[in-house]
N, CA, C and O atoms as CSV, one atom per row, in Angstrom:
chain,resi,resn,atom,element,x,y,z
A,1,UNK,N,N,10.999,177.046,87.278
A,1,UNK,CA,C,12.108,176.396,88.013
A,1,UNK,C,C,13.290,176.688,87.041
A,1,UNK,O,O,13.085,177.106,85.901
A,2,UNK,N,N,14.325,176.489,87.452
A,2,UNK,CA,C,15.708,176.919,86.722
A,2,UNK,C,C,16.605,175.700,86.666
A,2,UNK,O,O,16.528,174.851,87.555
A,3,UNK,N,N,17.270,175.606,85.875
A,3,UNK,CA,C,18.400,174.504,85.613
A,3,UNK,C,C,19.890,175.191,85.242
A,3,UNK,O,O,20.038,176.315,84.762
A,4,UNK,N,N,20.836,174.347,85.542
A,4,UNK,CA,C,22.007,174.920,85.076
A,4,UNK,C,C,22.485,174.189,83.802
A,4,UNK,O,O,22.409,172.979,83.586
A,5,UNK,N,N,23.034,175.232,82.928
A,5,UNK,CA,C,23.729,174.618,81.964
A,5,UNK,C,C,24.950,175.303,81.720
A,5,UNK,O,O,25.200,176.319,82.369
A,6,UNK,N,N,25.870,174.801,80.724
A,6,UNK,CA,C,27.160,175.118,80.308
A,6,UNK,C,C,27.129,175.457,78.500
A,6,UNK,O,O,26.568,174.788,77.632
A,7,UNK,N,N,27.760,176.442,78.377
A,7,UNK,CA,C,27.820,176.794,76.909
A,7,UNK,C,C,28.486,175.817,76.252
A,7,UNK,O,O,28.959,174.896,76.917
A,8,UNK,N,N,28.633,175.839,74.930
A,8,UNK,CA,C,29.617,174.947,73.962
A,8,UNK,C,C,31.144,175.038,74.341
A,8,UNK,O,O,31.549,176.181,74.554
A,9,UNK,N,N,31.804,174.294,74.426
A,9,UNK,CA,C,33.327,174.596,75.111
A,9,UNK,C,C,34.138,175.408,74.211
A,9,UNK,O,O,35.214,175.793,74.667
A,10,UNK,N,N,33.830,175.742,73.023
A,10,UNK,CA,C,34.423,176.655,72.171
A,10,UNK,C,C,33.901,178.095,72.181
A,10,UNK,O,O,34.334,178.951,71.410
A,11,UNK,N,N,32.999,178.304,73.045
A,11,UNK,CA,C,32.093,179.287,72.839
A,11,UNK,C,C,32.852,180.429,74.111
A,11,UNK,O,O,33.415,180.002,75.119
A,12,UNK,N,N,32.700,181.938,73.766
A,12,UNK,CA,C,33.237,182.407,74.788
A,12,UNK,C,C,31.965,183.591,74.939
A,12,UNK,O,O,31.932,184.670,74.348
A,13,UNK,N,N,31.082,183.130,75.771
A,13,UNK,CA,C,29.861,183.715,76.391
A,13,UNK,C,C,29.968,184.439,77.732
A,13,UNK,O,O,30.383,183.936,78.776
A,14,UNK,N,N,29.544,185.664,77.563
A,14,UNK,CA,C,29.530,186.427,78.830
A,14,UNK,C,C,28.112,186.801,79.460
A,14,UNK,O,O,27.813,186.958,80.643
A,15,UNK,N,N,27.327,186.895,78.301
A,15,UNK,CA,C,26.015,187.281,78.720
A,15,UNK,C,C,25.024,186.621,77.363
A,15,UNK,O,O,25.454,186.494,76.217
A,16,UNK,N,N,23.670,186.266,77.806
A,16,UNK,CA,C,22.691,185.622,76.885
A,16,UNK,C,C,21.497,186.383,77.137
A,16,UNK,O,O,21.119,186.488,78.304
A,17,UNK,N,N,20.803,186.969,76.138
A,17,UNK,CA,C,19.502,187.746,76.104
A,17,UNK,C,C,18.633,186.747,75.294
A,17,UNK,O,O,19.010,186.396,74.176
A,18,UNK,N,N,17.543,186.306,75.802
A,18,UNK,CA,C,16.117,185.672,75.664
A,18,UNK,C,C,14.936,186.548,75.565
A,18,UNK,O,O,14.447,186.936,76.626
A,19,UNK,N,N,14.447,186.887,74.543
A,19,UNK,CA,C,13.407,187.850,74.798
A,19,UNK,C,C,13.730,189.078,75.635
A,19,UNK,O,O,14.641,189.867,75.385
A,20,UNK,N,N,12.738,189.166,76.835
A,20,UNK,CA,C,13.105,190.203,77.736
A,20,UNK,C,C,14.180,189.873,78.875
A,20,UNK,O,O,14.629,190.726,79.640
A,21,UNK,N,N,14.540,188.491,78.882
A,21,UNK,CA,C,15.325,187.914,79.900
A,21,UNK,C,C,16.660,188.107,79.797
A,21,UNK,O,O,16.952,188.144,78.602
A,22,UNK,N,N,17.777,188.271,80.618
A,22,UNK,CA,C,19.253,188.016,80.237
A,22,UNK,C,C,19.725,187.345,81.242
A,22,UNK,O,O,19.147,187.329,82.329
A,23,UNK,N,N,20.722,186.773,81.032
A,23,UNK,CA,C,21.525,185.709,81.821
A,23,UNK,C,C,22.956,186.128,82.191
A,23,UNK,O,O,23.463,186.703,81.228
A,24,UNK,N,N,23.639,186.061,83.053
A,24,UNK,CA,C,24.927,185.844,83.216
A,24,UNK,C,C,25.492,184.946,84.332
A,24,UNK,O,O,24.874,184.755,85.379
A,25,UNK,N,N,26.695,184.403,84.063
A,25,UNK,CA,C,27.031,183.102,84.976
A,25,UNK,C,C,27.085,183.710,86.414
A,25,UNK,O,O,27.194,184.913,86.655
A,26,UNK,N,N,27.007,182.866,87.185
A,26,UNK,CA,C,27.520,183.153,88.759
A,26,UNK,C,C,28.229,182.352,89.248
A,26,UNK,O,O,27.867,181.182,89.372
A,27,UNK,N,N,29.432,182.796,89.651
A,27,UNK,CA,C,30.697,181.757,89.852
A,27,UNK,C,C,30.756,180.568,89.103
A,27,UNK,O,O,30.815,179.413,89.525
A,28,UNK,N,N,30.731,181.037,87.779
A,28,UNK,CA,C,31.234,180.042,86.659
A,28,UNK,C,C,29.685,179.223,86.381
A,28,UNK,O,O,29.807,178.463,85.420
A,29,UNK,N,N,28.736,179.202,86.784
A,29,UNK,CA,C,27.456,178.351,86.652
A,29,UNK,C,C,26.303,179.244,85.715
A,29,UNK,O,O,26.205,180.426,86.045
A,30,UNK,N,N,25.697,178.922,84.927
A,30,UNK,CA,C,24.627,179.422,84.432
A,30,UNK,C,C,23.313,178.824,84.626
A,30,UNK,O,O,23.008,177.710,84.202
A,31,UNK,N,N,22.508,179.636,85.312
A,31,UNK,CA,C,21.412,179.190,85.898
A,31,UNK,C,C,20.109,179.848,84.923
A,31,UNK,O,O,19.924,181.064,84.938
A,32,UNK,N,N,19.439,179.149,84.279
A,32,UNK,CA,C,18.563,179.277,83.086
A,32,UNK,C,C,17.391,178.860,83.386
A,32,UNK,O,O,17.259,177.765,83.932
A,33,UNK,N,N,16.115,179.806,83.031
A,33,UNK,CA,C,14.729,179.385,83.245
A,33,UNK,C,C,14.634,178.267,82.537
A,33,UNK,O,O,15.455,178.069,81.642
A,34,UNK,N,N,13.482,177.208,82.839
A,34,UNK,CA,C,13.271,175.945,81.885
A,34,UNK,C,C,12.593,176.742,80.839
A,34,UNK,O,O,12.679,175.978,79.878
A,35,UNK,N,N,12.044,177.679,80.467
A,35,UNK,CA,C,11.241,178.116,79.157
A,35,UNK,C,C,12.313,178.480,78.215
A,35,UNK,O,O,12.073,178.263,77.028
A,36,UNK,N,N,13.639,179.080,78.578
A,36,UNK,CA,C,14.787,179.243,77.830
A,36,UNK,C,C,15.726,178.223,77.654
A,36,UNK,O,O,16.408,178.193,76.629
A,37,UNK,N,N,15.840,177.394,78.525
A,37,UNK,CA,C,16.686,175.893,78.357
A,37,UNK,C,C,16.617,175.247,77.146
A,37,UNK,O,O,17.689,175.013,76.588
A,38,UNK,N,N,15.585,174.902,76.611
A,38,UNK,CA,C,15.555,173.953,75.557
A,38,UNK,C,C,16.089,174.918,74.141
A,38,UNK,O,O,16.736,174.424,73.217
A,39,UNK,N,N,15.692,176.273,74.203
A,39,UNK,CA,C,16.414,177.055,73.251
A,39,UNK,C,C,18.080,177.018,73.034
A,39,UNK,O,O,18.788,176.981,72.027
A,40,UNK,N,N,18.345,177.046,74.427
A,40,UNK,CA,C,20.077,176.983,74.563
A,40,UNK,C,C,20.475,175.632,74.125
A,40,UNK,O,O,21.396,175.506,73.317
A,41,UNK,N,N,19.755,174.465,74.671
A,41,UNK,CA,C,20.304,173.202,74.353
A,41,UNK,C,C,20.237,172.936,72.639
A,41,UNK,O,O,21.074,172.269,72.031
A,42,UNK,N,N,19.225,173.512,72.106
A,42,UNK,CA,C,19.349,173.413,70.645
A,42,UNK,C,C,20.379,174.048,70.045
A,42,UNK,O,O,20.930,173.498,69.092
A,43,UNK,N,N,20.827,175.363,70.518
A,43,UNK,CA,C,22.108,176.016,70.279
A,43,UNK,C,C,23.405,175.396,70.504
A,43,UNK,O,O,24.447,175.735,69.943
A,44,UNK,N,N,23.262,174.378,71.440
A,44,UNK,CA,C,24.623,173.392,71.710
A,44,UNK,C,C,24.824,173.288,73.090
A,44,UNK,O,O,25.740,172.552,73.457
A,45,UNK,N,N,23.978,174.030,74.155
A,45,UNK,CA,C,24.448,174.033,75.319
A,45,UNK,C,C,24.264,172.826,76.082
A,45,UNK,O,O,23.326,172.178,75.618
A,46,UNK,N,N,24.763,172.325,76.998
A,46,UNK,CA,C,24.663,171.083,77.864
A,46,UNK,C,C,24.140,171.337,78.929
A,46,UNK,O,O,24.166,172.522,79.261
A,47,UNK,N,N,23.508,170.393,79.816
A,47,UNK,CA,C,23.261,170.358,81.261
A,47,UNK,C,C,24.814,170.322,81.595
A,47,UNK,O,O,25.676,169.801,80.888
A,48,UNK,N,N,25.059,171.145,83.126
A,48,UNK,CA,C,26.017,171.364,83.660
A,48,UNK,C,C,26.038,170.182,84.610
A,48,UNK,O,O,25.009,169.549,84.848
A,49,UNK,N,N,27.296,169.863,85.191
A,49,UNK,CA,C,27.407,168.807,85.885
A,49,UNK,C,C,26.621,168.726,87.065
A,49,UNK,O,O,25.977,169.761,87.243
A,50,UNK,N,N,26.429,167.749,88.036
A,50,UNK,CA,C,25.625,167.716,89.287
A,50,UNK,C,C,26.247,168.734,90.154
A,50,UNK,O,O,25.564,169.499,90.836
A,51,UNK,N,N,27.527,168.752,90.135
A,51,UNK,CA,C,28.086,169.499,91.258
A,51,UNK,C,C,28.570,170.736,90.893
A,51,UNK,O,O,29.446,171.316,91.534
A,52,UNK,N,N,27.866,171.328,89.549
A,52,UNK,CA,C,28.348,172.647,89.022
A,52,UNK,C,C,29.760,172.776,88.620
A,52,UNK,O,O,30.426,171.754,88.450
A,53,UNK,N,N,30.223,173.835,88.469
A,53,UNK,CA,C,31.571,174.063,87.756
A,53,UNK,C,C,32.443,173.410,88.537
A,53,UNK,O,O,33.423,173.016,87.903
A,54,UNK,N,N,32.448,173.165,89.608
A,54,UNK,CA,C,33.519,172.763,90.438
A,54,UNK,C,C,33.487,170.987,90.589
A,54,UNK,O,O,34.253,170.314,91.278
A,55,UNK,N,N,32.642,170.615,89.939
A,55,UNK,CA,C,32.419,169.240,89.623
A,55,UNK,C,C,33.458,168.411,88.787
A,55,UNK,O,O,33.638,168.904,87.673
A,56,UNK,N,N,34.209,167.242,89.050
A,56,UNK,CA,C,35.326,166.593,88.626
A,56,UNK,C,C,34.728,165.763,87.195
A,56,UNK,O,O,33.732,165.057,87.357
A,57,UNK,N,N,35.049,165.812,86.469
A,57,UNK,CA,C,34.854,165.206,85.255
A,57,UNK,C,C,35.787,163.659,85.053
A,57,UNK,O,O,35.772,162.978,84.028
A,58,UNK,N,N,36.344,163.438,85.955
A,58,UNK,CA,C,37.358,162.107,86.098
A,58,UNK,C,C,36.660,160.873,86.568
A,58,UNK,O,O,36.120,160.750,87.667
A,59,UNK,N,N,36.725,159.995,85.650
A,59,UNK,CA,C,35.782,158.832,85.948
A,59,UNK,C,C,36.324,158.132,87.190
A,59,UNK,O,O,37.485,158.225,87.589
A,60,UNK,N,N,35.356,157.425,87.753
A,60,UNK,CA,C,35.604,156.336,88.969
A,60,UNK,C,C,36.051,155.005,88.369
A,60,UNK,O,O,35.365,154.250,87.679
A,61,UNK,N,N,37.407,154.837,88.776
A,61,UNK,CA,C,37.915,153.397,88.446
A,61,UNK,C,C,38.034,152.608,89.427
A,61,UNK,O,O,38.638,152.942,90.446
A,62,UNK,N,N,37.414,151.309,89.252
A,62,UNK,CA,C,37.361,150.440,90.302
A,62,UNK,C,C,38.045,149.322,89.789
A,62,UNK,O,O,37.892,148.860,88.658
A,63,UNK,N,N,39.054,148.766,90.946
A,63,UNK,CA,C,40.048,147.736,90.244
A,63,UNK,C,C,39.449,146.213,90.264
A,63,UNK,O,O,38.681,145.802,91.134
A,64,UNK,N,N,39.848,145.580,89.348
A,64,UNK,CA,C,39.122,144.041,89.129
A,64,UNK,C,C,40.071,143.419,90.108
A,64,UNK,O,O,41.129,143.839,90.578
A,65,UNK,N,N,39.323,142.162,90.313
A,65,UNK,CA,C,39.836,141.266,91.352
A,65,UNK,C,C,41.193,140.833,90.978
A,65,UNK,O,O,42.099,140.590,91.775
A,66,UNK,N,N,41.261,140.748,89.508
A,66,UNK,CA,C,42.906,140.271,89.110
A,66,UNK,C,C,43.867,141.238,89.529
A,66,UNK,O,O,44.913,140.880,90.069
A,67,UNK,N,N,43.556,142.598,89.293
A,67,UNK,CA,C,44.491,143.608,89.641
A,67,UNK,C,C,44.735,143.725,91.169
A,67,UNK,O,O,45.791,144.157,91.632
A,68,UNK,N,N,43.543,143.255,92.021
A,68,UNK,CA,C,43.908,143.210,93.458
A,68,UNK,C,C,44.720,142.015,93.837
A,68,UNK,O,O,45.525,142.051,94.768
A,69,UNK,N,N,44.520,141.044,93.166
A,69,UNK,CA,C,45.607,139.891,93.648
A,69,UNK,C,C,46.969,140.278,92.872
A,69,UNK,O,O,48.006,139.772,93.300
A,70,UNK,N,N,47.024,141.016,91.923
A,70,UNK,CA,C,48.510,141.431,91.390
A,70,UNK,C,C,49.088,142.307,92.381
A,70,UNK,O,O,50.281,142.193,92.662
A,71,UNK,N,N,48.401,143.117,92.904
A,71,UNK,CA,C,48.868,144.147,93.851
A,71,UNK,C,C,48.380,143.951,95.027
A,71,UNK,O,O,47.294,144.503,95.203
A,72,UNK,N,N,48.785,143.373,95.882
A,72,UNK,CA,C,48.232,143.159,97.296
A,72,UNK,C,C,48.220,144.343,98.367
A,72,UNK,O,O,47.771,144.149,99.497
């Protein structure tokens, strides 16, 4: 099975080789085999957002009842 990972933010990575396997991003998303994912995580890589590289990192804000009362 494969997982989607993102390189560290300050890294300029275009290709990764681990053993006999090489990886390149497809549409900005890195798909890495499970066997290699732990090695990359130890090197600072993180799991990609669930929606891939297009996912928004903007938090969802829910207004409080006080805010709703103040702004009907």
